[in-house]
C-alpha positions in Angstrom: -7.0 -23.0 10.3 -7.8 -20.3 12.8 -6.9 -16.6 12.7 -8.3 -13.2 11.7 -7.7 -14.0 8.0 -8.4 -17.7 8.0 -9.3 -18.8 4.5 -8.7 -15.4 2.9 -6.9 -15.2 -0.4 -4.8 -12.0 -0.7 -2.8 -10.3 -3.4 0.0 -8.2 -1.9 2.0 -5.8 -4.0 5.1 -3.8 -3.0 7.3 -6.3 -1.2 10.8 -5.2 -2.0 12.7 -5.9 1.2 11.8 -7.4 4.6 11.7 -3.9 5.9 8.8 -2.9 3.7 5.3 -2.4 5.1 4.0 -4.9 2.5 6.3 -7.6 3.8 5.0 -7.1 7.4 1.4 -7.2 6.1 2.1 -10.4 4.1 3.8 -12.0 7.1 1.1 -11.2 9.6 -1.6 -12.2 7.0 0.0 -15.6 6.7 0.2 -16.0 10.4 -3.5 -15.1 10.6 -4.4 -17.9 8.2 -4.4 -16.2 4.8 -3.1 -17.5 1.5 -0.9 -14.8 -0.1 0.2 -14.2 -3.7 2.8 -11.5 -4.2 3.5 -9.3 -7.2 6.8 -7.7 -8.2 8.2 -5.4 -10.8 11.6 -5.0 -12.2 13.8 -6.8 -9.6 11.6 -9.9 -9.6 14.5 -12.2 -8.4 14.9 -9.9 -5.4 11.2 -10.2 -4.6 11.4 -14.0 -5.0 14.3 -14.1 -2.6 12.6 -11.9 0.0 9.4 -14.0 -0.3 11.4 -17.0 1.0 11.7 -15.2 4.3 7.9 -15.3 4.9 6.4 -18.2 7.0 5.1 -19.8 3.8 7.1 -18.7 0.6 4.3 -17.5 -1.7 4.2 -17.4 -5.5 5.4 -14.1 -7.1 3.7 -12.7 -10.2 5.3 -10.0 -12.4 3.1 -6.9 -12.5 3.8 -3.5 -14.0 0.7 -1.5 -12.9 1.4 1.0 -15.8 1.2 -1.7 -18.4 -2.4 -2.5 -19.6 -1.3 -5.9 -20.9 0.0 -6.8 -17.4 -3.3 -5.7 -15.8 -5.4 -7.6 -18.3 -3.4 -10.7 -17.7 -3.5 -10.5 -13.9 -6.7 -12.6 -13.3 -5.2 -15.4 -15.3 -1.9 -15.3 -13.5 -3.5 -15.1 -10.1 -5.9 -17.9 -11.0 -2.9 -20.2 -11.4 -2.5 -20.0 -7.6 -5.8 -19.2 -6.0 -9.4 -19.5 -7.2 -10.4 -15.9 -6.3 -9.4 -12.9 -4.2 -10.8 -11.7 -0.9 -8.4 -8.8 -0.5 -5.8 -6.7 -2.3 -3.0 -4.6 -0.8 -1.8 -1.7 -3.0 1.7 -0.7 -1.8 3.0 1.0 -4.9 4.4 4.4 -5.3 7.2 6.1 -7.4 8.3 9.5 -8.2 11.4 10.6 -10.1 14.0 12.5 -8.0 13.0 15.7 -9.8 9.6 15.7 -8.1 11.0 15.4 -4.5 13.5 16.9 -2.2 12.4 20.5 -2.4 12.0 20.6 -6.2 8.2 21.3 -6.2 8.6 24.6 -8.2 11.0 23.1 -10.7 9.4 19.7 -11.5 8.3 19.2 -15.1 5.0 17.7 -16.1 6.4 14.5 -17.6 8.0 13.5 -14.3 5.0 14.6 -12.3 2.7 12.6 -14.6 4.8 9.5 -14.0 4.5 10.0 -10.2 0.7 10.4 -10.5 0.3 7.4 -12.8 2.3 5.0 -10.6 1.3 6.4 -7.2 -2.3 7.5 -7.7 -4.0 6.1 -10.9 -2.6 2.6 -10.3 -4.8 2.2 -7.2 -7.9 2.4 -9.5 -6.2 0.4 -12.2 -5.2 -2.4 -9.8 -8.7 -2.5 -8.3 -10.4 -2.8 -11.7 -8.0 -5.5 -12.7 -8.8 -7.5 -9.6 -12.6 -7.0 -9.7 -13.3 -10.2 -11.8 -11.7 -12.2 -9.0 -13.5 -10.6 -6.1 -16.9 -11.2 -4.4 -19.0 -9.1 -2.0 -17.1 -8.7 1.3 -13.8 -8.1 -0.5 -11.4 -5.4 0.7 -8.9 -3.2 -1.1 -6.3 -1.4 1.1 -3.7 1.2 0.0 -0.9 3.1 1.8 -0.8 6.8 2.1 1.2 9.4 4.0 -1.0 12.1 5.6 -1.9 14.2 2.6 -3.8 16.8 4.6 -0.5 18.7 5.1 2.4 19.9 3.1 5.6 18.1 4.2 9.2 19.2 3.7 10.8 17.5 0.7 7.7 15.3 -0.1 6.5 17.8 -2.7 4.7 16.2 -5.7 4.5 12.8 -4.0 2.4 14.5 -1.4 0.1 15.7 -4.2 0.0 12.1 -5.5 -1.0 10.9 -2.1 -3.7 13.5 -1.9 -5.0 12.1 -5.2 -4.7 8.6 -3.8 -6.8 9.5 -0.8 -9.5 11.0 -3.1 -9.3 8.0 -5.4 -9.9 5.6 -2.5 -13.1 7.5 -1.6 -14.3 7.3 -5.2 -13.5 3.6 -5.3 -15.5 3.3 -2.1 -18.4 5.0 -3.8 -18.3 2.9 -7.0 -17.4 -0.4 -5.5 -19.9 -0.2 -2.6 -22.7 -1.6 -4.7 -20.5 -4.7 -5.3 -19.9 -5.1 -1.5 -16.2 -4.2 -1.8 -14.5 -1.8 0.5 -11.6 0.6 -0.1 -9.6 2.0 2.7 -6.1 3.4 3.3 -3.6 3.2 6.1 -1.6 6.3 6.8 1.6 5.2 8.6 4.1 7.5 10.2 7.6 7.7 8.7 9.4 4.3 8.5 13.0 3.5 7.4 11.8 1.6 4.3 13.5 1.6 0.9 10.8 4.0 -0.3 11.6 6.5 2.4 15.4 6.2 1.9 14.8 7.3 -1.8 13.4 10.6 -0.7 16.1 13.3 -0.4 16.0 14.9 3.1 13.2 12.7 4.4 15.0 12.5 7.7 14.2 16.2 8.3 11.0 15.3 10.1 11.1 11.6 10.7 13.5 11.9 13.7 11.2 14.4 15.4 8.2 12.1 15.0 9.0 9.9 17.9 9.3 12.8 20.3 6.0 14.4 19.3 3.7 11.4 18.8 1.7 10.7 22.0 2.4 7.0 21.8 5.9 7.5 20.6 7.1 6.1 17.2 9.6 3.5 16.1 11.1 4.3 12.7 12.0 0.6 12.2 8.8 -1.2 13.3 6.5 -1.9 10.3 4.3 -4.4 12.3 1.8 -1.8 13.5 1.0 -0.7 10.0 1.0 -4.4 8.9 -1.6 -5.2 11.6 -3.8 -2.3 10.6 -3.7 -3.5 7.0 -4.7 -7.0 8.0 -7.5 -5.8 10.1 -8.9 -3.8 7.2 -8.5 -6.9 4.9 -10.4 -9.0 7.4 -14.2 -9.2 8.1 -13.9 -7.1 11.2 -14.6 -3.8 9.4 -17.6 -4.8 7.3 -19.2 -1.3 7.3 -16.0 0.8 7.0 -15.0 2.1 3.5 -13.5 5.4 2.2 -11.6 5.7 5.4 -8.0 6.7 6.2 -6.7 4.9 9.3 -3.8 6.6 10.9 -1.1 4.4 12.3 1.4 7.1 13.3 1.5 7.1 17.1 -1.1 9.8 17.2 1.1 12.4 15.5 -1.7 13.5 13.1 -4.0 14.4 16.0 -1.8 17.2 17.4 -1.7 20.8 16.5 1.5 22.6 15.5 
């Protein structure tokens, strides 16, 4: 089989609907020759139903990244379907409503801690869980939203993403000796389920297309999916600790 990811074995988290970035990445990865295993949490039957819309319906493993038992069991569960992993996509984030939508000054620690655990620490936790299945040349990719700025209504999730970007750099540092890369894709705003759950997110998403030099389609997840697949491939062998912006160029412009 030919393709950018021919022969690659990938674990993809975060497929909830076919509008998710993770779904686009899984679809493109399969089209490029990869074998894909999905994980789901909570609404597993929904993930299994969405998985059937991929070119080759992949197996779905239940994974709660905040549960040490789930993480410890992951290599065994993945091993039922593939004999190792070449790449992992971390597309997991969550924040209680109290930490978003302009509530930065009011959010309590318990809710902030949950957002940081799921959205930031889980990147390291998932990587460590997958290490026994990975060899030199492997790649871990996560999703961020430009954490160099403070965005309206994003609040503590923005802080969580800043932590994620730092965590990716530290993973790059500590996994480099094992020949494993860690990079993030920073996509512009997209009409995903995650975005719809953020109160007031539309405040700046509609202005994005007008300001981004290349323009921006709020409904097109394929550009982010292609960038993810490129980073999971062998075509960035010396790139790690990087944040690749897939946002139409919005990040490059001044106010």
